[in-house]
N, C-alpha and C positions, 0 to 999 in steps of 0.2 A: 055345672061344669060340663063342657062339651066333650063328646067322645072323639078320640083321634081316628081319622079315616084311615082304614088299612091301605097300605101302599099299592096293593093289587087293584083296589077299586078307585084310587086317586086319579082324577083326570090329568091327562098328559098336558104339559104346558104348551102354549102356542109357540111354534117355531119363530125365531127371529130371522131378520133378513140375512144376517151374517151366517146363519146355519146353512144357507144355500151355497156357501163356498165349500161345504164339506163333501166334495167329490174329488175324484182322482185328477181330473183335468185342472180344476182350480188350484188344488194343492200343489200339483206339479208346476203350474205357472208361478205360484208364490215362491216355491223353492228357487226357480230360475230367476225371478226378480230379486230375491234376497242375495243370491249368488252374484248377480250382475252388480248390485249395489256394493257388495263386498269387494268385487274385482275393481270397481271404480275407486273405492276408498283406498285399496291397497296400491293401485297404480298411481293415484294422486300422491299418496304418502311417500312411496319410493322415489318418485320423480321430484317431489318437493325437497327431500333431504339428500338427494344424490349429489355427487361431487360437481357435476355439471349437468345442465338441462339437456333434454333430448326433444327436438322439435316434433318427432313422430309420436311421442307419447300423447300429444294432444289428440291425435286421431284415435288412439286406443281408449284413452280415458274419457273423452268427450264425444266420441262418435260410436265406437264399437260397443263399449260397455252400456251406454244408454239404449242402444238398439236391442240388446238382450234384455235390459230392464223393461222396455216397452213391450217386447214379445212376451215376457212372463206375465205382465199385467194384463195383456190382451188374452192370454190363455185363461187366466183367473176370471176375467169378465165373461168370456165365452162359456166357461163352466157354470158360472152364476146364471147366465141367461138360459142355458139348456135346462138347468135344474129348476128354474122358475117356471118354465113351460110345462114341466111334468106335473105341476100342482093344479088340480081342477079349479076353475074359477068359483069363488065363493066358498071354497073349502080349504082354507089354509091349514086347518088342523090335520089334513091328510098328508101334509108335507113330511110329517114325522116318519112316515113309512119309507121316504126317500132319503132321509138324513143318514149320513155315513155313521155307522155304529162300529165300534171296535170292542169286541168281547175277548178279553185276554184268556178266558177259560177255553176258548176255541183255538185249536192248533192252527187252522187256516188264517185266522185273524192275527195270531202271533207272528206267523211267517210273513204276512203282508206288512205288518207294522215294522218288524225288524228290517225287511227289505227296503221299505220306504225311508226309514231313518238312516239306515246304512248307506243307501244310495244318495240321500241328501248330504250326509257328511262327506262321502266320497266325492260328490260333485263340488262341494265347497273346497275340499283339499286340492282337487284338480284345477279349480278356478284359481286358487292362490298360487299353485306351482306354475300353471300356464301363464298367469299374469307376470310372475317374476321372470320366467324364461323369455316371454315375449318382450319384456323391457330390454333385456340384453340383446335380443335379436334386432330390435330397432336401432341399436347402437352400432351394428356392424356396417361396414362399408358396402357390402353386397346389397343390404336392404336399401341403403340410401341410393345406390346407383342402378339397381336392377329391378326393383319392384315397379317403379314407373319407367319402364324400359325406354319407350319412345322419347319421352321428354328429357330424361336424364342420361341417355346413352352418350352424347358428345362429352359431357362433363366426366362421366365415369371412365370412358376410354382414355381421355387425356390424363386423368388422374392416375391411371394405372402405369403410365410411362413417366411420371413426374418425380421430382426429388422428394415429394411428400407421400409417396405411394404406400408407406407403412404408417402414416399418421391417420387416425380416425377422422372421418368427415366432421363428426359433431365437435371435435376438438377445436376446429376453426370456425364453424358455421353457427355455433350456439354460444351465447355469452351468459355470464352469471347475473344474478340480481332479479328482482321481481319484474322489472320492466321487460327484460329479455325473456323471462319465463312466459309472461302473458303473450308477448308478441310472437314467440315461436309456436305457442299453442294455436293462436288464431291463424298464423301462417300455415301450419300443418293442415288444419281443417280446410283452409282455402285452396291449398294445393290439391288435396283429395277431391274437392268439388270440381275443380277445373280438369283434373286428370280423368275423372269419370265422364265428364261431358266432352272431353277432347277439345276444348276451346282455349287451350293455353297458347301463349304467344310462340311464334316460330320466327326467329330464334328467341329463346329465353334470355333475357338480359338482367344483369344485376344493376339495380338502381343505386347509384353511388350515394344518394342522399340517406339511404338506410344502412350503408355499409359500416360494419363495426370498425373502430379505430385499431391500428396495429398494436397499440399498447395492450389490448385485450386478446390479441391473436398471436401475431408474430413474436412479440416480446415476452410472451408467456414461456417460450422455449429458447429464443435467441437472445443472447446477451448484448444489449444495445451499446454498452460501454466498452466492449472489447475493441482493442486496436488490432486490426487485421493486417495492416501494412500492404505490401505489394503481392499480387498473385500473378503467376504466369499462365497464360492460356494459349492454346494452339487451335487455330481455325483452319480446317481443310476444305477448300473449295475446288470446283472443277468448272472450267469454262464451257460455254455452249458452242464449241467448235467441233470439227470433225474428229479430232483426236482426244476430245474431253481433257484438254490440257489442265494438269493440276496447278493450283495456285494456293499456297499455304501462307498464312500470316501467324507469326509467333509474336505475342504481345504481352507486355507487363501492364496489368491493370492496377492503378493507384487507388486501391480500396481505402487505405488509410484508416482513420478512426475519428471518433466524435467527442471523446472525453479527455481533457488535458491531464487528468489524474493518471491515465493509463497510457498516454502517449500523445504526440502532437495532434491537434485537430487539423486534419488534412485529407486530401483525396476525396473520393466519391462519397464516403460515409460522413464527411463533414456536413452533408445535407441533413443528417439526423438531428432531431431537436433535443440535444443533450446539453451542449455548452452554448449553442445558439438556437435561433428559431427562424424558420422560413414559412412564410404565409403567401398565399396566392389567390387569385381570382380566375376561375375557369368559366368561359362563356358557353360551354356545352356540357351535357351530362357525362360524356365520356372523358372529359378533361383533356382533350386533345388541343384545345386552343386556350392558351394562358397568356393574356395580354398584360397582367399586372403581378408584380412580385415584391414582397417586402422582407428584408433580411434584418434580423436583430442579433447583433454579435454578443459575445460573452460580457462585454462592458455595458450592454444596454443601448448601444448606438444603433439607430434604425436607418436603413437606406431603402428607398423605394425605386423600383424600376418599372417602366411601362413602355409599350410599343407606341409608335408615333400616332397610330390611328385610334388608340384607345383614349377617348376624351371623357368617359363617363365618371360620374361621382361614385367613388368606391362604396359609399354607404348604400347604394342601390343594389349591390351584389353581395352574396354570402362570401365571406373570407374563410378559406380552409387552411388549417395548419398542416403542412406537409408531413407525411409519414411514409413508412416502408412501401405501402401499397400504391403510392403514386408513381413509383418506378417498377417495383416488383409486382405488377398487377396481374400476372399469370403464374403464380408460384406453383399451382397444382393442376391447372387446366390450360396448358399451353398447346396450341395447334401450330404445327410446323408449316412454314411456307413450302410450296413445291420445290423451290431451289434448295432450301436447307435440307429437306427430307431426301431429295435425290443425291445431294452432296454426301450425306451420311451413308446412303446405300452404296454409292460408288467407293467411298473411303473404306468401307468394311467388305467390299468385294461381293456384296449381295447382288449388285449389278456389275457386270464385267466392264471395266473402263476401256477395254480394247474394242468394244463394239462401236463402230463409227456413229457419231452424232447421238450417242446414248443419252447424254444429259438433255439435249434439246428435245429429243423425241419423247422421252418419258415425261418431262415437264409439260409438253404440249398435250399429251394424253390425259394428264391429271387435271388440267385447268378447263377442259371442255365442260359445257353445262350438261349435267345429267339429272334426271328427275328422281331416280331412286338408286340405291346401292346395286341392285341387280342389273339395272341398265348400264351403270358404270362398269361393272365387271365384264359384261358382254362386249361393250364397245371398246374398252381398253384392250381386251384380248384381240378383237378384230383389227383395230388400228395398228398395234405393234406387229402382229403377224403379217399384215400387209406390207409394213415397212421393211421387215426382215424375213422374206418368205423362205429363204434357203439356209437360215442360220439356226443351228440347234440351240444356241444360247438364248434364243428369244423366249423359251418356255420359262426359264428362271427369271428373266426380265419381266415377263407378264405377271408372274406370281408376286414378285416384289412390288411392282407398281400397284397391283390390287391391294396388297397389304398396306402400302403407304396411304392409299385412298381410304381404306377402312379405318385407319387410325386417326386421320386428320380431316376427313371430309364427311359431312353428314347432310346430304341433300334434303332428306325428309324434314329436318329441323332447320335447314338453311344456315348451317354453321360451317365456317372454315376460318382460316387465319385472317381474312378480311373483316369478318364480323367482330372478332375478338383479337385485335392486334396486341403484340407483346411490346411493351414500352421500355424494356431494358435495352440500352444501347440506342443506336440511331440508324441502323442499316436498312431495316425493312419497315420501320415506322418512324415517326418524328419524335419518339421518346425524349431524348436529351434535348433535342432542338426545339422543344416546346418553350424552353427558356433560354438555352444556350445557342441562340441563333444570331447573336450580334445585333439584334434589333431592339432589345430591351434596354433603354437608356435610363440612367439615373435622373432624378429630378433636377440635378444641377446641369445635366446635359453634357457632362465631361467624361463620364465613364459608362460602361455597359457591362452586362453579364458576359463573362468570357464565352465566346462562341466559336471563333475560327481557329483557336489554338488547339490542334489535335493532341498535343503532348500534355495538356492540362490534366487529363484523366487517365491517359495511357501512353505507353511508349512502344513503338514497333521495333523489335530487336532483330527480326529477320522476316523476309517475305519473298515470295516467288516460288521457284521450283529448281531442282537440280543444284547447279553451282551457285545460283543466286541465293538459294535458301541457306547456303553455308556462310554467307557474309553477315555474321552476327555483330551487332553494334550495341553494347549495353547502354550507350548514351542516347540511343533512339535514332531511327531512320525516318526520313520524310516518306510519307505514304506514296507508293508507286501505283498510280491508277492505270488500268489497262487502256482506257481511253485517255490519252495524254491531253486531249483538248478539254476535258471536263475538269474544271477546277472548283466547281460548286461543292461546298462542304455538306450541303443538305442531301445526304446519300439517298434517303427514302424517296426523293423525287424521281429517281431512276430505278432504284432497287425496290420494286413492288412485290417481290417474292415470286414472280413468275416471268420476269423479263429475261432476255438473253444475257448471261454474264460471261 
């Protein structure tokens, strides 16, 4: 029977390769790596089970967290390499003197161990808390609009003055489902990549082929079956003459409704695909050219309309079902035309209408080509002060003109009303006249989409200024055009947003 070797004289076991990780640098790196993995798992879980997806979570979960994970692993590897270099060649047994030992009987070791474990747990807690708070920060509108300041500034500025200024960006821009989830993550990482490199498009455009349908966005809040009926609107304009002559139009918009259960299918909202269905072909990505339309009524009867020059086989083109966004294309990011913006300032007396030629001069100052915002401010000030050298009112005029430019013109991103036209109505763009131009004939050649009947969608109950504006007719007045020789109903051919009105 062999004798047991005393522990004091027993040879020390050869150290394993993993023992070389027993140093403070490697252990700290492993804690960082574990925390990063924990953060990734938490972010992924929160985002996966959230009420709606967040496109920026892809950046945090798939870019930021992995970066910390790789950093931690790199620290662990560096500690491993440094520890290996301390072992003399051919004498691995000497590594035991460099192995991290913790002797709980020593007060110093107990303090170090408690500090390390406590610090690690605290770091994990802060990681969890930070990940959760970061998730909510990425849902805020300021994060969406201000983090990538240069690229998103036009959208954020326009959004702040829109009817949806209190609606979260992610409520409209991110959709439910696995497909939208994956797409928004990939999109978020791609946006980060292009933002860092600064090679994003100027202007940034929305590709309509990837646009979410209105059923997932607009109609999640707006009741599509509601019968709105008629709405009265007042449009206050000023002419570009010496006296800035006011010209007001009071109009009844026949908004109507789309569901026979809640009211007659009539008016503008009869275009909504509730009791009927409207499909069309657009030959450009912006959907400004629509040569073919098909209408299916509540009884299933189909009528096709096309322009005379559209001879293509419709099977060669994608057919789109019309929804809210085909007319309400700028619900939250609308850029005012120079005429509209100056009309608004004159109406609210932010620019004094008594200043001669104020409308014409301010519009002229706004539409000049400027390379930067700073250049625009300087040249607007110089131009208007040269036009009114002895008028004390010019200071307020300059400030308001610069404010209009700041809210609607973004030269660094090449964005203004011309790049993103508003398709509601037909004054400054061909919105309604894309289809209602009288040129879309039915296949029988006997009928067309209503185009020249101004009273089909609205009634002018009063127009003009002074005594003329008091002549109210609830049955509707014929439109009185300032230029009596112009009878062309295609308003946007003359009203470009910057022409003399």
